[in-house]
C-alpha positions in Angstrom: 23.3 -132.6 -108.6 21.3 -133.4 -105.4 20.0 -131.1 -102.7 17.6 -132.1 -100.0 16.8 -132.8 -96.4 18.6 -135.5 -94.4 17.3 -137.3 -91.3 20.2 -138.1 -89.0 19.8 -140.9 -86.4 22.5 -141.2 -83.8 22.5 -144.4 -81.8 24.5 -144.9 -78.7 27.5 -147.2 -79.2 28.3 -147.8 -75.5 28.7 -151.2 -73.8 25.1 -150.8 -72.5 23.9 -150.6 -76.1 25.6 -153.9 -76.9 23.8 -155.7 -74.0 20.4 -154.5 -75.4 19.7 -151.9 -72.7 21.0 -148.9 -74.7 19.4 -145.4 -74.8 16.9 -144.3 -77.4 18.5 -142.9 -80.6 18.7 -139.1 -81.2 16.9 -138.0 -84.4 17.8 -134.6 -86.1 17.0 -132.9 -89.3 19.9 -131.9 -91.6 20.8 -131.2 -95.2 22.5 -133.1 -98.0 24.1 -131.8 -101.2 26.0 -133.7 -103.8 27.2 -133.9 -107.4 27.9 -136.9 -109.6 29.0 -137.8 -113.1 28.1 -140.8 -115.3 30.3 -141.6 -118.3 29.0 -144.2 -120.6 31.8 -146.6 -121.7 29.6 -148.8 -123.9 26.0 -150.0 -124.4 25.8 -151.8 -121.0 28.7 -150.2 -119.1 28.9 -146.9 -117.2 31.7 -145.4 -115.1 30.3 -143.3 -112.3 31.5 -141.0 -109.5 29.7 -139.0 -106.9 30.6 -136.7 -104.0 28.2 -135.8 -101.2 28.2 -133.6 -98.1 25.7 -134.1 -95.2 25.4 -131.9 -92.2 23.1 -131.6 -89.2 23.4 -129.2 -86.2 21.7 -129.2 -82.9 18.2 -128.1 -83.3 14.7 -128.4 -81.8 13.9 -131.7 -83.5 16.2 -133.6 -81.1 14.4 -136.7 -79.7 16.0 -138.9 -77.0 19.3 -138.1 -75.2 21.1 -134.9 -75.9 22.7 -134.9 -79.3 26.3 -133.8 -80.0 27.0 -130.3 -81.2 26.7 -131.3 -84.9 27.4 -133.9 -87.4 29.2 -133.6 -90.7 29.9 -136.3 -93.2 31.5 -136.5 -96.6 30.9 -139.3 -99.1 32.9 -140.3 -102.2 31.6 -143.1 -104.3 32.9 -144.4 -107.6 32.8 -147.5 -109.7 31.5 -149.2 -112.8 27.9 -150.2 -113.4 27.1 -153.1 -115.6 23.6 -153.4 -117.1 22.3 -156.8 -118.0 
């Protein structure tokens, strides 16, 4: 289980940003929660899976251009870890 703060940095993806003259990024504080599972298959092999949710709304920490109404993201990660 994970619970904690998240620092969200939004950068402009306009054509002006590609030419190097983009606007400053917007920085906001948010929250992140997640849960994961590790299942040991052998001495050096582990199967893992994790799900996470990150959210940030408009608040007073905004730096740079006006930020969108809010950001929400979901992460699903899974795989096999090999230890050597």
